[in-house]
N, C-alpha and C positions, 0 to 999 in steps of 0.2 A: 504494500500500500504506500503510495507516494504522499508524503506529508506536504501540506501547503503552508507557506509562511509569508507574512509581510515583514518589512524591516523598518525599524524606527531608530532615530538618534536621540540620545538622552544626555542631560547634564547631571553629573554627580557632585555633591558638596565637598569635593576633595581637590587638593592641589595637583591634579593630573593634567598633563599638557594637551590632551586630546578629548574630543567628544566621542563617546562610545556608541556602538551600534548593537542592537539586540533583535532577536527574532520575536515575532508575535504569532501565536497559534491562531488558527481560524476561528475558534470560539470567542476570541477577544477582538476580532476585527472591527466590530461595530462600536467599540469603545475608544478607538484611536482618534485622538484630537490633540491639538496643541495645548500645552500648559497644564496637563493633568500629571499626577504623580503615578509612577509605576514601581513595583517592587522588583529589584534586579539583583542578581548575584555578582559579586566581584571579589576575587581573591579570598574565597572561603567566608565572606561576610555578605550580609544582605543590606541593601540601601534603598531608601526611597529617592528616586531620580525624577527629574522633570522631562517629560516628552516634548521635544521641540519640532520634530517633523518626521514625515514618512518618506523613505527613499526607495529607489530601485535596489534590487539585490546587489550588495557590494561585491566587488571583485577581490576576494580574499581567499587564501588557502586555509585560514583558520576556521574551525567550526564555531559559529557564533552561538552564544548562549541564548536561551529563551527567557523572557520576562516571567516572573512568578504570578503577578496579579496586577490589576489596575486598582489603585487606591481611591481615586476620585472619579466622580461622574461629571464634574464640571471643572473647567480650568481654574487653577489657583494663582496663576500669574497671567499678565497681559502681554501681547506682542510688544508693546512699548517698553515693558520691563526687560524683556529679553534683549531688545535693541540697546537699552541702557547698559545692561550687564556686559554685552559684547563690546560696546565702546569702552567701558571702564577697563575690561581685561586687556584690550589693545593699548589704550592710552597710558594706563598705569603699569603696563608690563607685568601682568600677573595672569593667572588662569581664570577662565570663566567659572570653574568650580569653586575657587577661593572667593570670587564675588558672590556667588550663590550662597556660600557658607555664611558670609557676613550679612547678606541681605535678608535671609529668611529666619524667622523665629525658630528656636529649637523644637518647638511643638510641631513644626511642619517638616522637620528633617529627622528621619528615623533610620537607625541602622541596627544590626543584630546585637550590638553591645549597649544600645540605649536602654536605660533602666526605667521601669514603670512602677508607679506607686498607686495604690487605691486611695481615693479621697474619703470614702465612707464605707460602712458595711453594705454589702450588696442588697440586703433586704430593705434598706432605706431608700433605694432608688425608685423614682417615680416612672421609670421607663420600662417597657416590655422588652425583655432580653431574650435572644435565642439561647438554646442550650449551651452552645460553645461560648458565647459572650459571658453567660453566667458562670460557666466553669472557669474561664480565664480570670474574670474579676474576683471570684471566690478564692482562687489560688493565690492571687496577688495580695488580697487582704489578709490571708493567713500567713504568707511569707514576708510581709512588709514590702519587699521589692523584688522584682525579677527582671532579667534581661529579655529582649525579644527572642533571642535564640533559645532561652529556657522556655519561653511561651510555646515555641514550636514543639519542644519535647513534651510539655504538659498536654497539648492538644493532639500530639502525634500527627502533625501535618506541617508541610513546608510553608503553606500560604497563610500567613497570620496578619499581615499589614492591614487589610480591609477591616478585620475584626477590631484591631487596635484603634484604627481611625474612628470606628463607630463608638467605641467606649470613650475615646478622648472627646469626641463631639458631645457626648452625653455627660461630660464632666465626672465620669466615674473613675477615670484614670488621670494621672498627671505624669509628666516627664520628670525624671529625677532632678535635673538641674534646678528646677523651681525651688527645691528645698534648700538650696544653697543661699537663697536670698535672705538677707538679714532684716528685710522689711517686715514690720509688724503692723497689721491693720489697726487703724485708730478706731476706738469704740467710744461712743458717747451715750450717756443715759438719756433716754427719751421717755416722756410721760404722756399718758392719755387718761381720760375718764374710764373707770371700769365699766363692764357691761351693764351694771345696775343703773348707772347714771349717763350712759353713752348718748341717749337721745336729747339730753339737756332739757327735758320736759319737767313734768310734775315732781319727779323723784329728786330734782335738784334742791327743792325746799328741805327735803330730809338731809341731804348732804350738808347744807348750811346749818341745820339744827345740830348736826354732829360736831360742828366746829364753833358753836356759839361762844365757848369759853376761850377760844384762841383767835385773836385778831390776825396773827400771821397766817394761820391755816385758811382763814376766810380770804385773806388777800391772795394767797397762792391759788385758790380755786378761781377767783375773779380774774387773776392774771392768766390762768390757763384758758378760760372762756374767751378772753380778749384775743389771745394769740392763736386760738384754734379755728378762727374764721376761715383760714386758708388751708389748713391741714390738721389731721387728727393727732398725730404724734408730734409733740413739741420737745425740743431739747430742754432738759432740766435746768441747765444754766440760764436759759432765756427767761424761764419762770422766776428763778431766783433773782435775776437782775430786775425784772419788771416789778415784781411784788416786794422786793427788798427782804427776801427770806433766805434761809440757808438749807442745806441738805437734810437737816434733822426735821424740818417742817414737812418736807416732801415724804420722808420716811414715815412720819406720823399719819399722813393722809393715805399712804399705801396700806399701813396697818389697819386703818379704819375701813379699808375696802373702797375708798373713793377714787384713788388713782391706781393705775397699773404702771409699772416701770419696767423698761427693757433696755439692755445695752445693745445698741445697734452700730454696725460698722459704717463709718462715714468717710468720705473723701476729705483728706486734710485740707485740700484747696477749697472745696465747696463750703466747708464749715466757716471759712473766713468771709463768705459772701454776705453774711448777715450784717456786716458792717459797711458793705459797699453802698455808695451813693449813686444817684443817677449820673449818666455821662454829662460832662459840661458841654455847653453848646460850642460849636466850632468858632474859632476866632477868625478875624479877617485874613490873617496870614495863612491859617490852615485852609480856609476856603480857597484862597488864591493857589496854594500849593496843590490841592486836589484837582483844581481846574487845569493847572499846568501839567500835572501827571497824566490826566485823562487825555489831554490834547497831544502830549508827546507819545502816548501809547498807541495813537492812531498810525504813527509812522515808525516808532521804535519798539522793539520787543523788550528792551531792558532799560530801566530808568533808575538813576541814583537819586535818592532823597538825602541830601547833605544837610542835616539839621543839627545845630549845636545841642549840647546836653540840656534837657529840660524844655526843648522847643515844642514838645507835644507830638512827636512822630507816631506814637502808639494810637493816638486819637485819629490820626489820618489813616493809619492802617485799618482801623475798625470801620471807617466809612467806606473804604474801598472793598473790604471783605464783604460788607453787607450788599454792596452793589453787584459783586461777582456772584454771590450766592443767589441773589434775586434773578440772575440770568440763568440759574439752574446749573452753575458750574462749581467745581470743588476748589478749595483754597488750601495751600500748604504754607504754614507759617513756621519758618525755621528760626530757631534760637540756638546760640552756641552751647548753653548749658541750661536745661530745663530747671534743675534744682535751684539755680541761683536767680530765677526770674519769677518768683512766686507772685509778685504784684501784677505782672502782666497776665499771668495765667488766671489769677483771680478776676481781673477786669474782663477778660474775654469770656470766662465762664458766666459772669454776671450778665454781660450784654447779650450773649447768645443762649441764655437760659440753660446753660450746662450742655447744650447740644454740640459739643466738640469732642474730638478724640485727642488725647495727649499720649504721645508715643516716644519712648526712649529705651535705651538698652538696659536700664535698671528695673524695668517692669518685669513682672512674672511672665513666664512663657505663655501661660493661659491667656492673660490680658493682651499680650502682643498678638496672639493668634486671633483673638476676638476683633481687635482693631484692624488687623490685616483683612479679615473678611468684611468688616464694616466699610473700609476704604474701597474694596472691590465692589461693594454694593452701593457706592455713591455717597458715603459720609461727606457732608458739605465742608467741614472745617477740621483740618488736622493740624495740631500744634506739636512740634517735635524737635528733637535734637537731630544731628546729622543723619542718624540711621533711618529717620522717617522718609528720606529720599527713596528708599527701596520699597515703599508701600505700593500696592497695585491700584493706581488711580484710574477711574473709569472715565472722568470728564474734567480733567484739571484745567482751570482757567487762569489762576494767579498763584505765583510763588513769591512770598515775602521773605527776604533774608535780612533779619534784624541783626544789627552789629556785624555787618558783613566782613569787617576787618579782623574779627576775632580769631586768634590762632587755634582755638578749640574746634574750628570747622575743618582743620586738617587732621586726618587720622594718621598716626605714626605706626601703630601695630594693631592687629596683624594686617596682612595684605587683604584687599587693595589699599594702598596708602594714598587715599584720595582726598581732594579738597572739596568739601561739600558745596561751597559757593560755586566753583567751576562746574561741578557735576550737576548742580541745580539748573545752571544755565543750559547745559546740554539736554537735561530732562524737559525743560520748557520748550526747546526746539522740537523734540519728539512729539510733545503733546499740543503744540501750537498754543502755548500758554504765555502770559506776560510775566516778567520778573520785576520786582521792586526791591532794590537794595537800599537799606537804611543804615546810617551811621553818622556820628559826629566827627569821626576821624577815618575817612576812607583809606583803604589800602591803596598803595601807589598804582597797582595794576588797574583797579577799578576807576580811580580818578583820572588816570591817563586815558582810559577808554572813553570816559565822559568828556574830557577836554577835546579829544580827537573826534567827537560826535559819533563814536560807535554805540555809546549809551546816551540816553537823554539824561539831563541833570536838572534837578529842582532844588533850590537852596532855601533853607529856613535859618536865618542868621540871628534871630532874636529869640529869647526864651518866651515861653507861653505865659500869658497873664501878667502879673505884677513882678515876677521874679526876674532878676538880672544876673548876668554871669558874675561869679565871685572875683574879687581882687586876688591876684597871685603875687606873693612876696617871696623873693629868693634870699635865703640866708647863707652867707659864706662861712662854712665851718672852720676854715683856716683862721679867719678873724676871731671867731668865737673861742677857739682854743688859745689863741694868742692872749686874749683878754681874760682868760681863766673862767669863762662862763660855762664850759662844758663839764659839769660834774655828773652828767648822765648822758643818755642818748639824745636828750632834748636840748635844743638851743634856748637861749634866754628869751628870744622873740616868741618861740613856740610855747614855751612854758607860761609866759605872761598871757598869751592869747587864750590858752586853755583855762587859766585861772579866771580870766574875765568871762569866758563863755560859761563856766560852771556857776559863777556868781549870777549870771542872767538865766540860769536853768536851761541852758542850751546844750546840744549834744556835739560830740567831737569824734571824728574818724582819724585813726592813725594808720598809715600804710607802710608795711615793710614786707617786701616780697621774698621772705625767707621764714619758713615755719621752724618749729622746734625751739629749744632754749638757746643753744650755741651751735654754730656750724662746725666747731673743732674742739676736741679735747686734747690738751697738750701738757706734757710733763715739763716742769720748770727746771728739772735737773738734767735730764738726758735728751731733751727735745723730742721725746716720743710723741707721735701723733696717732690717735686711734683711727685705723683705716678699716675699710670693708674687706673681708676675705674674698669676696666674689668680684668686686669692682675696684678700680683704681681711684677711689674717692675717699674723703674723710667721712667718718660716721658722725651724724648729728646728735648732739646731746638733747634728750627729751627728759627734763627733770620730773615732770608730772608722772611719767611712767617709770622713772628711775632706770632708763634704758639708753643705749646707743642704737641709732637706727640708720640704715641706708635708705635714702629716698629714691634709689634707682632699682634695687633688686628686692627690697623689703627685709633684708637681714636685720636681726635684732640680737642684742646681748645686754646683760645687766651692766649698769654703770659701775666701773671698778672704784674701790675706795683708794687704792694705791696704784702707782704706776706698774703695769704688768711687766715692764722691761727692767726697771731698776729698783722698784719697791718704794720710791719716793712718795710721801703722802700728799704733796701739794700739787694736785692736778688742776690746770687752768682751763676754765671754760671760756674759750676765746670767741668774740663776736656776739652779735645780737640776732636772735630769732624772735618771732612773735611771742613765744612763751616767756622769754626773759624780759621783753619790753613790757608785757602785761604786769609782771611782778614789779618792775621799776616804777611804772606809772602808779601802781597802787601805793607804793611807798611815798612818792612825791605828792600824790593827792589822796590821802587816806580816807577822806570823807566821800569820795566819788565811787560810783559803782562801775567797775571796769570789766569789760567782756572781751572775748577773743573769738575771731572767726577765721579758721584756717582748716586744712584737711584733717587735722587731729580732732578739733572740736565740732566740726560740721561734716563728719564723714558720711552720715546718713541723712536722708531727707528729714527725718524727725528732729535730729539735733540741729540741723540748719534752721528749720522752721521755729524751733524753740528760741534760738538766738535772735532770729528775725523778729519774732513776736515780742520778745523782751525789749528789744531796741525800739520797736514801734510803740510800745506802751511806756516808754521812758524809764524802764527798769534798769537800763544801761545808760550811763552818762558818756563813757569813753569806750569806743569799740576799736580794738587793735586787730588788724587783719592783713592777709595776703591779698592777691588780686581778686579773691572772692568778693571783697567789698567794693570793687569797681563796677560790679554788675548788679542791676536790679534793685538797688536801694534808692527809693524815691520817698524821702521823708522831709517834712517841712521844718524840722527843728535842728538840722545840722548846720552849725554856723562856722565851724573850724575843721579843715582837713589838713593833716600834716603828712608830708611825704618825707620819711625819715632818712633814707639812704638812696638818693637819686643816682649816685655814681655806680652802685651795684648793677643797675639796669642799663645805664648808658654805656658801660664798658664791657658788656657781655660779648664774648667772641663769636659774633654772627653778623653777616652782612645786613640783616634786618634789625640790628640792635637799636639804631636811631629811630627807625619807624615804630618799633614796639614801645620804646621809651616815650615817644611823643604821644602815642595812643594811650598808654597806661596813665601817664601824668594827666592828660586831658580828661580821660574818663573818670579817674578818681577825683580830680578837681571838680568835675561836674556834679558830684554828690552834694556839694555845699550850696547853701542859699537858694534852695529850689522853691521858695515862696517869696513873700514880700520883702523880707529883710536880706540885705546883701551879705553873702558869706565871704570867708577869707580862706585862702589856701597858702600854706607855707611849705616851700621846697627847701630841704637842707642838702647842700652839696659842697664839695671841696672845689668845684669848678663852675662858679656862677657865670663864667663867660662862654660856657659850652653853647653852641648854636641852638641845640634842641631845648635847653633850659630857657634861653631868651625867647625862642619861638613859642614855647608853651606859655610863658608869662604874658606874651602879647596876643595869644590866641591867633597866631599868624600861620595858619595852615598853608596859605599860598606860598609864602617864602620858604617854609619847610619843604614843601613839595618840589619847588624849583631847585633848591640847593641839593636835596637828596637825589633828584633825578640826574643832575649833572654828575654826581659821584658814581651813581649806578652805571651810567653810560660809559664813563671813563674806565671803570673796572670790569666792564662786560657782565653786569648782573641784571636780573629781572627788574623792571618789565621789558628791557631791551633784548635780553637773552633769556633762554630757557636753561634750567639747571637740572641735571640728574646726578644724584649722589649714590655711588655704589659702595656698600660696606661689606668687606670680606671678613668672616668671623670663624674662629676655631679655638678649641680649648688649649692648643699649643701655639705659642707665638710664632715659632719658625714656620709652621705649616700655613698659618694665616698670611705671613709675610711673603712666602714663596708663591702662594696662589695669587696674591694681589699683584706681585711684581710681574708674574706671567700674564695676568689679565691686562695690566697697564701696558706692557710691551705690545701685546696683540692689538689693543685698542689704538695705540699711537701709530701703528703701521698705516691705518686708514684715516684716523681722525686727527692726527698731528697735534698741533698746539691747542686744540680744544680740550685736551686732557691735562688735568692737574693731579699729581700724585703718581703712585700711591704714597700715603703718609699716615702716620699714627694720629688719630683724631684727639681732641681734648681729653677724652676719657679713653685710655688705652685698653682697658679691660672692663667689660660690662657683663654682669650676670654670669661670670665664670668663663666668658669667651673673649679672647684677644681680638682686637679690631684693627683693620687697615681700611683707609678710605680713598676712593678715587672720585674726583669731581669732574663732570663733563659740562662745559658751557657751549650751548648750541644757538646759532642765529635763528631768528624767528621765521623759519621757512618750512612750511608743512612737509614738503618732499624731503628736505634735508633731515628734518627731525625723524620722520618715519624710517628713512634709510639708516640713521644712526641707531635707532631703537632695534631694528632688525639685526644690525651688526652686533650690538651689545648682547642680544639673546644668543646669537651664534657663538660669540666668544665665551659667554658664560657656560654654555653647554660643553664647549671644547675643554675649558679649564676643569670643570667638574668631572669630565669623562676620564681624565688622566688618573693613573693608579695612585691610590692613597688619598684621593681628594673627595671621596664620597661623603665624608662627614663635614666637609667645609660648607658653611652657609654663606650664600651671596644674596644680600638684600638690596633691592633697587628702589630708590625713592625718587619718583618723577615730580618736578615742580616743588622741590624742597622749600 
């Protein structure tokens, strides 16, 4: 009997260089369609792969394997997504499998080692299950967790993916990775009238009789009645606030059978909405800006909204989002870091009545899958970090890239090492959507595109309402030390300004872009420096945890009491991190409430929101922080902002150091004086004549842009040239060096003086691997760049193919 087959190509979520072909038996032919998942074997494992097309029988001597099953009945990706993935794989020099792996939630990527967990006992399920579904779910609930390959053994059948998908869809199973989340759902006590009094009719008289002797209990019932006009369940805190009672009053009413109380899971964001006010009307400047944007969008696909900090860009976004949704189209609102933009999320949730999807990599797998499906089904507004670019949009009309300059939009690891801003622009072209880029400090690439009319540009150079840009004062630390004013990290000017602000009950932000207590632990006797065993960097002192920590690989060790090298007891904690500054400030201003916002104190969304909420409620007078405080803080009581060590940012060894410094200084300065009273910013530096310091002080972006572009052009850097950085890594330094030298020699034969290196980068060893770096500068010519990329791939394969090089890692970073 002759077997009939059709042939399909599939993408696997693996770093494999090719697209695989599989056979499809005749019984499955009617299920063949683009974008569905199929269960396929590869190297003794099973994977869920994405079907991309059907092809003629391939000309191969190898016997092709058959797919096991079709997992989906409808596509879970769109043709536009596949086009985006293909472009990213080509442009960022990676494989399409690596793009798929980053793009899709874990809940949609299954392999035979994927671990499954039951969410509840099977008898509690509201769904009708088949015998096999019941058997599998029961087995998982008994064993806590099993792999998919174990599921095959339990059911004694090879094809299990469709069963697993069905149980995942019914929320009976979860993928193991979800349990690694440290996120804890927020629960709030809600109150309602018990069934006896639920209709608020004649029985209410009896309720009031039961509380005759307690004025507080009577007030609590009246408060509930007033608040319950819109909904049945009311947060207990709202009743307490309105009726001026406490939790004991509510407990007493529950005991009397008048109230029911229940702890309900709530969104941390949505819970803040109770304090939201109606949107302010658009100002004349904002109306003009919207009209200009809409006019430009008739002839330009991409428009830059260049608005100073506090100019009301978010209010403009909201108006444009409303208009796009009214046209029946979807909007993607990209933010660099969702966790640091609580106020924007709050505002959008309020305006759009919660009908938005918030998507980022810290969400649970289940929520990400839900939002993936919602996006595919036309969810009108998605708010997300860079990973939200990968969602399957069905009718995308507008992409807003807020703070387009932010380095968080660039992914460093794993591959693809993409820039979300540039990828969003390509995504818009595929979907015929418009792009609005917003910032107070445009990246040089974006501003150059705007000046050269590739992008439209609309400027908002005044703050919204009564607020004005703060005065910026530069303090020369050399002078301060000469005069003996520097008995701490604070200059006399900054100390006096903080003292005056505290006397006026105003708040202060202090910016230091280094977390921990001290960046170095040094012995006074033998000059020992505590270094990381895995990386060539100093370990940072974290006093609060009594630890030394590496900020690159995560290594930790206990803080030694004596020098490990010579035993000397006097170890010097050199330099200032945010933790040390927090302690110093508390000593200088003992009556002030000092808080700290950095990766250590705001590691989770909960902890970030706690600090955010305390600052909002004036429980914190002085907030010390890293660049976390430059984003999302929009409060009307900040009068002083201090930039403590400007030089650490200005002299960072990177060609973008000046640009990043200008952006950081301007953004953190923009937190001050955001309402009627003018704020003040104090920049402490040893080099007050540095051009970036002067340009920041004058809010002189135009001069910064012109000067920086001249330097970039002279030294062949972006935006005039494109850069690719190749990093060669190995656990043995000589192997990394030989591989890099070989690669450099081969590249130079064709690319000549476009090649710099190989050389040892600033950090010679990272996470146990020694590094060598090659930099390639390419003129902006599409054909030249494509030719260079093809040659790099060829050279990379040649180098890795040589004997003894299989464990060498070669990382390619395009548009570094």
